[in-house]
Structure formats: C-alpha cells, structure tokens
ROZATI-696705 format. One record per residue: x, y, z of N, C-alpha, C in turn. Coordinates in steps of 0.05 Angstrom, whole numbers, plus 5000, padded with zeros to 4 digits. Example, Ala and Ser with C-alpha at 12.3 -4.5 7.8 and 13.67 -1.06 7.14 Angstrom:
BEGIN
526448865156524649105156526449345156;525749555142527349795143525850015157;
This chain:
BEGIN
721176652649723776862646724176662616;725476972595726876842573729276752578;730076602555731676382553733476562536;735576512528738276752513738176422496;738076382479739076152456740976202443;742576432433743676502415744276762415;745476812380745977082387743677302384;742777382388740877682390738677492394;737877142406735477102407733477112427;735477132451734677172479735077592488;735077692463734878072458737978062478;739877942480742577992481744577792472;747577842462749277722447750377592464;751177342457752577032477755477062464;756077192450759277202439761377422441;763277402433764277622439765477882418;764778082415764078332404766578242383;766778272358768078282337770078442340;770178672349771478882353771279022385;773079022397773379182423776079472424;775579682433777379952431776879932471;778680082471779480102496777480392507;778580352533776580652534778680772572;779081012558781181192577778981362599;780781332624779281502635781981672662;780881872672783381942692783981792714;786381802720787881652742787881292726;787981242698788181012698790580952690;791080642703794780572693794480422667;795980582649796280472622799080252625;797580012609799879792593799679802569;801479652565802479552535800179372521;798179262536795579152521793379282517;793979562539791079812532793180002496;795380032495796180162479796079922455;797079632459797179462433794279452422;791679442444789179422434788579652419;789379862426788480112411789180172380;791880042388793079902352791679722333;791379572352789679362335786379372326;785579612346782379602335783479762317;784480002302784980152285785180002256;787779882266788679642236786579442227;785079372245783279112245781079282225;778879512237778679652224778079772206;781079812200781179912164782079792154;782779492156782379332141779879162132;778579162160775979072153773679232119;774079512123772979752113774779632084;777379582080779079542058777079232037;777779012063775778782042772878772042;771378952053768778952053767379162029;768779492032768579672005768779541991;771679571984773379541962774679301951;774579111963774778741956777978831948;779378511943782078511937782478591909;785278621895785678701879787978901872;787379111848789479281842788679501841;789679671855787580001863789580201836;791780191840792580281811795480231811;797480351778799980231785800979931790;803179821795803579571792803979491771;803679601744804179461718806879331718;806479151700808978931694809878881668;812578991663814079021640816178761640;816878851614819278661604821878821616;823978591628825578721638827778861611;828179121604829679251587832579071581;833578991603836278891591835278481589;832578471591832078121583832477931598;832377691590832877491607830477421624;830977261647828477131662827577361685;827777621677826877811700825177981683;822978181706820578291700821078591712;820278811708820379021722817579051724;816679101765814479161766814179471775;812879681766813979891770811379951798;812080241814810380281836807380341838;805680281855803080211862801180141882;798880091881798280011912795779781902;796179661920794179341925793179281943;790879141945789479081973788878781965;790178561989790478341983786378282001;786377992001783177902009782377952037;784978042052784378052082783778362082;785478522064783778832068786678972084;788978792076792478872072792979072055;793679362056795179562039797979392035;798379342003800179301991802179531974;803279661983804879941967807879851952;807879901933811479951917811580251912;813680311934813580651935815680701913;817380451899819280491871819280231855;819680241831819880031816821179851829;821179651820822379421822822979181800;825879081799826278871786826478601800;824378391787824178111800825877911776;826077751794827577511780826377361780;825077271758822377091751823976781755;826076771749828176571742828476371770;829076591781829476531810826976401833;825276561823822176511833821276161824;822076131802821475901786821875671815;824675711809826575511822825975461858;824675661871823475661889821175491890;819575501874817375451879818075171862;819075041854820474771854821274591876;822774771893823774681922821574641929;819974821938817774881960816074621956;814974561927813074371920814274051916;816974031922818073801921819173661886;819473931864818973891843817373791820;815573851838812973921816811674191809;811374221787810974491779809874491755;808674721747807974741722808974641692;810974541697812774341680815074241688;817174311677819974271684821174451690;820174721701822074901703823075021673;826075101671827175211648827674931636;827474851621826474651601826674691574;827474551559827774671522825174381515;822374411523820774161513818374381509;818974741508815774801505815275051528;814575211523813875441540812775371561;813075521591811275451609810175701615;807875671639805775991643806475981670;806076141688806676241711804676581718;803676531743802876761752803776851773;804977141777806377321791804377361803;805377391828803177481849804177661870;803377801886804777961905803577941931;805777861954804677811982804677942001;802877992017803478232048804878152067;807178242078808678072094808978312120;809078252138810578412166812478312178;814578532182816678392189817478642211;818678502224819078652266822078722260;822179022272824679222260824879372289;826879512292828579672305827879562328;829279322341829379272372830779472391;829579422417831279662429830979402460;832379522469832679382508830979552518;828779372527826879462552827479552578;826579732589827279822621826579652632;827879562664827079382681825279422687;823379162691820679132705819879012726;817578912740816778752764816378442757;816278512723816178202715817177962726;815777742729817577652737819677402716;818577442690820277422669820377632654;821577742654821977982638824177852613;823178052584824177882555827477872553;828277652554830677762549831977902525;835278032533835378162501833378392495;833878462463832078682453829378582441;827478812441825278672430825078902406;823678862385822479032365821079132376;820879422361819679632376818379782352;817679622336815879752301815479482288;813579522274812579262249812379372224;814179332210814879462180812879242165;811979352147809879262128810779262097;810879052095812778982072811678832052;813078692025811178492008814178332000;812578161989814577961975813477891944;814977801929813877571909814277341903;812177291888812476911881810876891861;811976621851810176591820808976201833;806576251819804775991819803875911798;802675661795801275591772798775391779;798075351763794075271764792375491767;789775451777788175641775788675901799;787676161784787676241804784376371820;785376431841783576471861780976801850;778876731841778076901831776277021855;775777331861773977401888771677531877;771977611853768577711844766677521852;764177601851762677561870760277591840;759677371822757777291799755377201811;752477381814750977401825749977131814;749676971782748676811764750376531776;752576571790753776331809752676321826;750576541840748576421874747376271863;744876391842742776311830743375971827;745075931811745975631807746975441833;746775611852747175441868744775411887;743375501877739875451893739175321871;738675331844737475111829739374901820;741574891825742274631820742874661790;743274441778744674341749741874511740;742974721717741474891694739874651684;741374491670739174341651736674151670;736474101688734873961702733374151713;733874451724732474671723731274711702;731874721678729974781649728074561651;729174311647727474241649724474131670;725374201692722974251706721174431700;722774651693721374941688719574931663;720574741645717974691622716374561626;716474381638714674121646712774321671;713174481681711874651708710474871677;710874851658710775061649707174991628;708374711618706174561604703974531624;704074451648701774351669700074681667;702274891668700575151671698875151655;699675071624696975131605694374981610;694574861623692874631630691374641650;691874761674691174751703689074821707;688175131690685375231691684075111673;683774881650681974791635681574501646;683274461668681974151684680774251704;680574521712678774591734676074561722;675674791699673774821689672574631681;673674341669672374241664672074001687;672874001704671573851725669474031734;669274281743667774361764664574431749;665274391712662874441703663774171681;663074031685663173691665660373681659;658173771666655373861645654673971640;656574271633655274421616656474481590;655774571575657474601546659874931552;661274911535663675141528662375341517;662275521515661475721501662775731470;661475791456661975881419660876111421;663376281406661676591402663176651370;663876911363664176961346666876881340;669276811358671276891353671676611348;670276341358670476101350669476071327;667676131314666576101285668676241256;670176451274672176601249674676351253;675176221274677476041271676275771268;674175661269672875461249673075551219;672275701210671975731180674575761172;676775931191679075901171680875641173;681275531189682675251192681075021180;677774981172677174871161677674941125;678075191121679875261092680775211093;683175191108686775171108686574821100;685374611120685174361121684274241082;682474421079681674341046683174431032;684974501034687074631019689874551017;690374431036692074311044693674091036;692974011009694073801000693473550997;694573300991693873040995697272941008;697172651016699972511020700672631051;703272461057703972551076705972871081;704273021092705873251100709073331093;710473471099712473581109712173591134;715273721141715973761172714074001175;715174221164713774491174711374471171;709774381144706674351141705774181159;706573931174705373751200705373991217;707174051220706674311249704374511239;703274591227701874791221698874611218;699074381203697374271200695574151224;697074111246697574021272694974281288;696474521276695774741288693074741289;691774781257689474841244688074621260;688474281265687174081268685474131299;687474301315687074301338684874541342;685474761326683575051320680374881320;680374701289678374681282676874431300;677574261311677174051330676074231361;676774341360676574641392674674681380;673274771360670474891351668674831354;669474481339667174311335666774161358;667674141378667374051407666074251416;666674491418664474661438661874611422;662274551394659174511386658374321397;659474151401658673871397657773811445;658774011459658674061489655674161480;653774281466651674381465648974141466;645974131471644574021469643874001439;641573931433640673941404638874131402;637574291421636874561421639274771418;640874701434643374941427644974961402;645274671399646874661373644474771343;641674721350640374831321640275221330;640275301350641375561353642975711346;645075471345647775531348647775581307;647775401300646875321264645875581252;643775651267642075931264643076211265;644476181283647476441288649276481270;650376201263653376221253652775931230;651876041207650475841191653475641178;655975671175658075591170657375331182;656675281210656475041226654174901211;652574911193650874811177652374491164;655374591155656874371147659174251162;657874241188658874011203660273771207;658373641196659173361184661473361168;660873531143663373621130666673651145;666073751161667973841176669073641194;668273461204668773161215669673141199;669373001172671172931152673972961141;673373171138676973431136678273341157;677373361189678573271209680072961212;677672781204678572451193681372491169;681072631161683272591134685272691145;684872971159687673071165688772931186;687372801208688472601217689972311207;688272231199690172071180693172071173;693072361157695472491144697572461168;696872661189698472611211699772391215;697972181223698771901231701571781224;701571921192702571711172706371871177;705972151192708072291195710672171216;712472241220714572211242714872311263;713172211291713072491303716272641320;717372421318721172541329721672761306;721472721286721772911264720673171265;717973151269716473351264717073531285;716373391315716673581339718473431351;721873541357724173531358723473501396;722873751399721173711428719673481447;720473421459718273091474715873311480;716273511496714173611513712073761496;712673881476710773941462709973701435;711173531431710373181420707773101426;707973071462705873001462703373071466;704073381468701373511459700373481430;701873531413702073451383699873171388;701273001387699772741387697372681405;696872811426694772831438692473021423;693073271404691273301386690773151365;692072991355691372831343689972541337;690072451368688872211385685872331389;685172491406683172621419680872691392;682772781370680572931351679772671334;680872401332679372211326677672011331;678672111375676971961380673772031383;673672341389671472501405671272691378;671772811364669872951341669572861311;671972731303671972591279670272421273;668972241290666072121284664172261277;661972201265659672251259658372451286;657672231302657472311325659472271344;659372551367661872561390662072241413;663472251423663371991446661872091462;659771941474657572001498659371961524;661171761527663271711546665071761553;664872011540667772191549667072411551;665572541560664972851561667573041575;668772931589671273091599673773151581;673172891572676172931543674473091520;671673121518670273301495670673621505;670073621538670673961550672974031543;674973861552678173921548678874051525;678573831505678773921472676774131468;674674211482673074461473675274641474;676374721492677974871505680674981498;681574721472684174671455686674611465;685674421494687574281511687174111511;687373921491686573631497688373451513;686873241527687873171549687272891535;689372611527689672411515689772201550;689571991541690171731567693971801564;694671791548697571761543698772031558;697472261556698672601569697572581591;695872471599694872421625697572281631;698472091632700771831642703172061651;703272211629705172421629705872711656;702572791654703372941676702672811702;701772631702702672501735705972451740;707372421721709772311717711772671718;709872831714711473131703711473231741;708173161751707473231778709473121798;711172921802712672791816715372901807;715872881778719073091782718973441789;716573501785716073721806717473771831;716073541834715873481870717473481890;718673291866721573171878724373331873;723773491849726173721846725973951871;723474021873723374181894724574091925;723673901926723373831955727073761954;728673721936731173661937732373901942;731674101925732874441920732074481953;729574471970729074631987731074462010;731374252008733574102033736974142022;736874252001739774341994740174672001;737274791997737775132004739075202033;740975342037742175482051741375762060;740075882035739176192043736276242037;734576002048732176032038731376232057;728776392045727176592052724476582053;723276382042720676292045720776042062;720176102087719675942113717675632112;715475802097713875602094713275372076;714975452056714475292030715375002039;717274852043717774672047716874452059;713974582077712274402088710274442065;709874632053706874602040707374442015;710674421999710874231979710974021987;712373942015711273722031707873462035;706473722031703873682037702173522015;703473661987701773651961701573381952;699173211948699073001943698872931905;700672761901700872751872700272461868;697572551842697472251839699072071827;697171801830700371601834700371401802;702871451795703571371764701871141760;702171171733701570971718703070841693;703470651677704870501653703570651642;706370671620706070871597704870721577;701670781562700170671546702270581525;701870261508703670181496702270331463;699070401467697770461439696370651457;696570911440693771161442690971031453;689371161466688071161478688070981502;685470921524685370791548682770941552;682170881583679870921595679171171600;676471251603676271611604676771671631;678072001633677472041662676172121676;676072041696673872101706673972381730;672372481737672172821755673172791777;674072621794675872641814679072581812;679072451782682472451771682872681764;681272801753681473011729682073301756;680273341776680373421791682873471809;683173191818686373191834688573281811;688573261795691673191779691473561775;688173731770689574031775689374161796;688373961828689274151846692774061856;693573871843696673801846698073921827;697674051809698274121789698074501798;696074601797695274841814698274871835;698474721857700274771875702774781876;703874581859706974501853708474801835;705774901813707075151795706575401813;705975421825705475611844707575641869;708775361881711275371894713675411874;713575261849716475271834716775601826;713875761820714776041825716376191850;714476131874716176171894718876061904;719675871899721675811897723376001880;723376001859724976241842725176391837;723376591857723276841862724576771887;724376681910725976671925728876551922;729876411906732676371895733876681882;731976811867732377031850733177311872;732577221886732077551902734577521922;734877231935737277251944740077301942;739877351911742877401897742777681904;741477881900741978151915743178141939;744578001954745877981969747677901969;750177971963753277761971753677641992;754777481997754677292015757677342021;758477402040761177362060763377142047;764577102037767576982030770276982046;770276762052772676682064775976702047;777276792061779576952050781876692057;781876582031784476362050786576412034;786476462012788776551986788876851999;791376992006791477252008793477391982;794577181958795877301948794677541923;796377721915794777851890796577791868;794377711849796077691817796477961807;798677891806799778231778799778131759;800877941745800577841714800877641705;801477471681801077251673803977291658;804877061664807877021649808876741626;809676831612810276651601813276621589;814576431604817176341597818176101583;821076091570821575961553824175911552;826175751560828475711565830375851583;827875921608828576091631827376361630;826676461614826976721598823976831585;823276991602820877241602820777241571;818077171562817277181538815077401528;813577341546810177481550809477631577;809077781584807377881604803977931594;803277911610799877911607798078051637;797878241638796378251664793378421660;791578411628789778491629787878321649;788378091656786177761670786377881709;787878041713787978101738785678271754;785778151771783578261791783878671791;781178811792781979091793779979061814;780979311831778479501842777379661836;774179621844772379741826770879851840;769480191841767980191863765480071872;765380071890764279791913765279561914;767779501906770179201912769079091888;770178901885770578671868766978561872;765878571898764078251900761378511878;762078751879759678821871760878861834;762678801830763779011802763178831776;761978531787760978481762757578521754;756678681777753978771779753479041758;755579171754755079401750754379481725;753779341703752779381680748679251685;748579171705746179061702745278991740;745579231750745079281780742479501784;742679671765739979801774737879751761;737779521738735679401734734479111748;737078981752735878831785734378901800;735079141806733779271834730679351824;731179461800728779511786725979281788;726779091773725578811777725278651802;727578741822726378661849725478791858;724179011859721479181876719279111863;718878961840716478861830715578531847;717478491849718178121839718178031879;720778191889721278071917720078201941;719078061955718278201986715478291974;714078041956711178201959709877971968;706677851961705477731976705777511966;705677291979706177001974704476901947;703776891930703176801902700676551905;698576671904696776351902695176311879;695076081877693076021849690276161862;688576211837685476271837684676061827;683675821823681675781809678575901788;678975881765676776021748674376021761;674376201762671076351765669076331748;667776101733665376041735661976151741;660576271710657576351711656076041732;653876201742651875981756651175881739;650575881715649175771697649575841674;648375651646648975651623651475591611;652675641583655675661577658175851600;658975561586662475681610664075821587;664376061596666776191574669476141586;671576071555673876011555675876041542;677976241552679476321526680776121512;681076071490682275941468686175931464;687775741478690275851473692175881446;692476111443693676031413696375891417;697975951438700675851419701175561450;700175351449699875191463702375081443;702375021420703774831406706775011396;706375291401708875401397711175481417;712875601412714875741440712575861450;713275831490712375931505713676181518;713776391517715876611523715776661549;718276821565718276751590718877131596;715977351594716177451594717077611615;715277521642714777641666716777751676;716177931701718678021712721077891728;720277581732721377381742722377261725;721577251697723777091679725277271669;725377601666726977761661729177691687;728477681702730577761728732677461724;731477231718732576951723734677011696;733577061671735377131644738077411646;736777591666739177741664740977601686;740577441699742377361727745077111707;742776901692744476781678745576731652;745177001644746177101615748877301621;750977221618753477351620753477651599;754277871617753978081596756478131581;756278321567760478231556761678441571;764078201558766178251586765678181620;763277971629762477891648763277501652;764877441669764977201677762577071681;763176851659760376641669760476581684;756976531704757176361728756976081724;759076051751759475771751757475521762;756875411759754675221768756474951782;755074921804755874791835756374441822;757574381829758274041828757573901849;753973801845753773671870753973351865;753573251884754172961883750672801872;750972661853748172571843747372311863;745372341870744372091882742271891864;742471651850740771441839740171351858;737971341843735971071866736270781852;735970561875737570321860735870141844;736270071818734269901809732869721822;732369651840730869541858728569691857;729169941870726570111874724670241842;726370251821725270371807723570041794;724869881793723869611786721269571802;721069611829719069611840716469771834;717470061844715770281823714170161803;716170131791715069951760712369801760;713669491773711069321787708269431799;709369591826706869821833704569931808;706470071795703770191780703469931753;703769751741702769631729701269431750;700869341775699469211800696869461793;696869721791695069901793693369881773;694769841749692469861725691669611725;692869361731690869111732689169111747;688969281777686969241793684669431786;686069681765683369811758682169721728;683669491714682669351696680169131707;681269051727679368881745677468991754;677269201765674069351780672969471756;673969511738672269531710670769321700;671969141708671268871694668868771713;669368821738667268741756664668951754;665669141750663369401748661469331715;662469181695661369141673659568871679;660568611697658868441698657068491716;656468711740655068721751653368861738;652369071717650769111698650168961683;652168701671650568461662647568291677;649068321704647268141717644468391728;644468581726642768731743641368621711;641968751686640568721656638568421655;639368251663638567971661636667961680;636767991704635068041730632968131716;632968441697630968621687629268441669;630768231649629068121633627967891640;628967851665626867511679624567601687;625167921706621968041713620468061687;621468121666620368221645619168071636;620367771636618767491612616667401636;617567351662615167291682612867441676;613367711673610167881664609267781651;609967721627608967591606607667341602;607967221614607566941629603966951630;602266681622599666681617598766701651;596966681661596366681695596866381692;595766241681595165961691598765791693;600265961686603465891687604366011704;602966151720604566301734604866061770;602965921776602665831792605065601794;605165441763607065311758610165331762;610365571743612265691752614065751780;612065791790612665861819614365531826;612265341826613065161838616265051832;616165111798618264921792620765151809;620465441814622865551820622865451850;621265381861621265391895622865111895;621364861866622764561865626864621866;626364811849629564841840631564991869;630365111881630765121908631665031930;629864751935630364471949633264381942;633564301962636464111973636063831956;637663671949637663411932637763271968;636363091973635362951997636462681986;637562611970638762231968635162011967;635461811986632861711973630061781980;629561961996627562012004626762191978;628462301956627162481928627562221918;627462031910627761841898625261621898;624061601933622061441937619661621926;620561941927617462091921617762131890;619662031871619162061845617861771840;619161541855617461291850614261281854;614161361877610761541881609461651858;611261861854610062011836609461801812;611561641812610861471779608761281775;608761221809606460991806603661131804;603161281804600761471815599361611781;601461561765602261731750601461491718;601161231725601861021714598560961703;597860941676595660921667594260661671;591560701668590260391681590260271658;588959971655587959851625585659991615;586359951592583560121575584460521564;585960571590586760861585589160841563;588861081550591661241535593361271547;595761241526598061411549599361631525;
C-alpha cells in the first residue's frame, strides 16, 4: 500500500488548498460564511495576480511635488500603486501631506529615535515618504434578530472601505526587485573566494590531460613535428638576441615564454631514442645545433633566476608556473644530457606544461581547496538540482598534502603519484563546472519572496528647519511589464534564455581521458597561452559574466554575508606536522631503498671476487667462512687453540 509522505509524494495533497471557493446548488441554504467565502476568494485571487504578475510599486501617477504654499508639506497627485501583498492603493484626487506632522509621529512612535533630531537647526534630515494600504469598516447597520445564541449587540459595519495613509520612515528601504546576480552569489558565496577557486581550477585544467598522457605513456616519446621545429627556431633566435644582464619585467615575461617554447621542443627531441634523434636531425637540420640550444637555455635561466618573481609575475598562480619553467628547464634539458632518472618530468616539459616538485605541492593544495569549497557550497545550497553531485565530490580522493620545499627541486614524481593527481584534477574540474552550471541555471527561476513590508515608497524628502527643501522620486519602485521581479532582467533576459538552452538541462559533463595511439610517438598540442591571460569565452562563462556584471541602470548584485568558520590553530598545526612526518617517512623509505641497493651491489662484488680466487684457496676460504660462523665457546675454544699451538711447535733442528 502506498504511503502518503507529504504534498504530492503519495499522489494526493496532504495540506489544505490555498484557495477555496463556494459551490452553489439548488435548495442550498446560504449563510454569511458562503457569501463571505466568495468575496474572500475573489479578493485573494486578485491580490495574488497583482503581487505575482505585477509586483509592488507605482503603476502611474502619485507624483510628489513641493507644496505651492511652502512649509513642511508636499503635494501628492492622483495615481495608482500596488503593495507587495497585492493590495491596490488608489488616490482619486490630489492630497496635501503634512510632512512635519508625520515626522513628529515618527519620533513619538520610535520613542524619540529618529533619522536625526527632527526639526533641528544642525543640518538637513532625510526621510522616505510612503503610502500604506488600509481597510476601514464603514456604514454600520443593525442586524435583524436571528436564532444565534450570542447575537452581535448594536450596529455592525456592512462595508469595508479600501483606504490608505501616509507615513515617513528613515533608514534602508526594502527593494523588492529580484536581481539574478544576487541569487547566484547566494549559491557561490564570497565572490573573491569563488574567483580564486575558479582560477586554481583553470590551472589544473591546463595540466590534467598532460598528466594523463605522461602517466599512460611514460616510456614513449612525445611527437616532434614541423610546428615544434618552427617554434624551436623562432624561440632560439629570440633568446640569442635578447641581450645580457637582468631583464626588465616585460622582457622577463616574454623571455620566460620563449624559454618554455624552446625547452618543450628540446625535451620532445630528448624523449626519442638515439635512432629517433638521428632521424629528427635529418628531417629538421636546425636540430643539429641542439647543444648550442642547451647553452642558450642555461644562460637564459641564469638571467631569469636573478629577477624578482613577485615583480615580474604579480599573480601567484602564474608565478608558480613561470618558476617551474625555469627550474625544470635547468634540470631537465639545459645540461648536455637530459636527466635519465626523471622521464615523467621530461615528458611534462615536452608538452609545454612543466611540473616541478614545488608546483606539484601547490597542485595538491589546490585540489584540497577546490574539494573543500565545493563541499561547503553544496552543504549550504538550498536549490540544488544536480542531486548526485554532493556524493561524487565526497568520493574524490585527494593526494595528501606535502610541505612546501625551501628550495626548488625535490624527488622525481612516480607514475602512481602523477596518475592520482590527474584523476583527482579531472574529477574536481568537472564537478566545479557542474556546480556552476547548476547555480547559473537556478537564477532563471525567481524565488518566492516574503512580504513583511507593505509600504510603498513615493519619494525621498529632505527637510531643513521643518521645511521640505527637496523631493526626489526617481529611485522609487515602478511596476514594469512582468513585475518588479523580472524588471531587472529585461535588458538581459533573452540573452540568458539563449545561453540557458545550450547550458542547462544538458547531459552531465564527463572528463574523457586523452586518446593515445597504440604505438609510436604520442601527439600532443603545445598550449600557447599558458603564461598569459586565460579567457573565459564558453557559454557558461558568458552566462556567469552576464549575471554578475550590472547593466547600465541595474542595481548591483548583493553578496550574502555568511558566518565564516576558521579552523583552530591546533588543527592547522597538526596538519602541518603530519605533512612534515609524511615527508620524513618518504625520505626514510628512499634511504632504506638506497641501502638495499648498496647491499645487493656488495654481495655481487663478493661473489665476483670469490670466482676469481685460485682453486687451491677455495677450500681455505670456505673454512674461514665456516669458522667465522661458529659461535664463541669460551674455554673449549682456548684449549683447541692451545692444542693447535703445541702441534705447530717446531722440533729441534727445524727452522721456524
């Protein structure tokens, strides 16, 4: 049997409907409840249409002007407005409003607390003039006698007159307009943290395919083609004519780009075996001077090492890549022969994405940052539509953090470590895109708003000495086609809808690993703009930019102020100590591995020496080895030695 667990879950509603209208039939006894229900139904439906389709604000008229007689009054002309509850406020004729009297009422109702000191001489005061919907019971009549046990005594009002009243207030005014950017900020939180997370994610995105390629084809060369030969020649020529000494900041940035391009071409050449390098030298004659290219790279790296990285690269994200370019070039391709113990680093450099030990440490921190940011935002999300995203992000395994190295360099990366980095980066970059897509698409559905403030702003007033000196009605809410909820969307609504058709409700994006040929060199494109600006031109990026960039005249999106939870210092210190211990364990493991290798080498040398000994000494060597294995048995051993000594004593006449 199906169980009903809520509104619509079991097929039927469990709550009372919002609107109930009477149903009449022949022979029905009508009471005041039936007729009152009919009036309430029509009135509530009309108010619902007003607040949902039109929204609060002034529809027409209700201009506020200075009173021709001067003083502390203004003139409000006829017009029509709607409050946020859907009530109609209609002024059928012009009305003179005594602002000074309203200011006194405000001070009395707020126990003397006002926008200032009321009618004082120490400067002007600013107020907002509002109109409020009111209902007044009118036209009382005496009811006929009924059989009710407790009839109403005296006269009962027979009409409800819809009226209004004016009032002044100070402080902020409720803005009922819906800005889609504000809803996006409610999903992504602090814009600065969100931008930092996206920037770190972009850097990981530039590396993820290169890491997969290096891990899947660790023993295969990276293809060297005509484009690499052209880049090799162009960058080598530029570096040769770049001058001497410490370069200026703009020149240093351009020099780093040429070092990366030339180092990538040389690393691709180095990834081939001897026969492959000879064939490349025949196909591209410029490669005959690869030794000279290494010297040029050494000189360029020395000049770049003398610059101030923070001045050359103000952005820390790109600064780390630039530092990895110089470090890896000096270690992998600048020497006369490449480092044979770091094939993965050489293949990463060959693809134009150098991965130093320090940059790998930052990648681990970036992965933790992206994962924790996503989990935090998903926990706070109230309108999440990607239902499986939270569980998938929680299942992502991030490599453990490592301490930041004091100097450049470190142990080489293993295939398992590189593959773990690539898989975590692929999963989290895809998850971040899914979250941002979900957040952007949710802005196309305006939320239902609470109506706690039903006053309608007519104008802002400036008073001095109890006299109105200025009236400003330009900033009040105005009812627009589609209501104030959609009013801010009008300049961008159609463009958002066009982008949403291509972004929203599409299959969940997945990261596809690069497809590699079964044998031969691995083809990989060279990322030209790794050190430059990373443009965001996709449909999702355009949608996010359109939502967060105010159009002319649009109110800026409002960020949501959230409580920030900071990890205690004990926790952060413990994490740092744990990272240091992990590094020490890794060093000890490497030391033990080295000792095992030395022991194996020593055993091989002993075996080799034993094989070279004469046959007549073989038995003696075996006796010595057996003697060295016998335990020390104290006096028995001493007596044996004494007997051996007596037997060896020479007789009379023999030579010693």
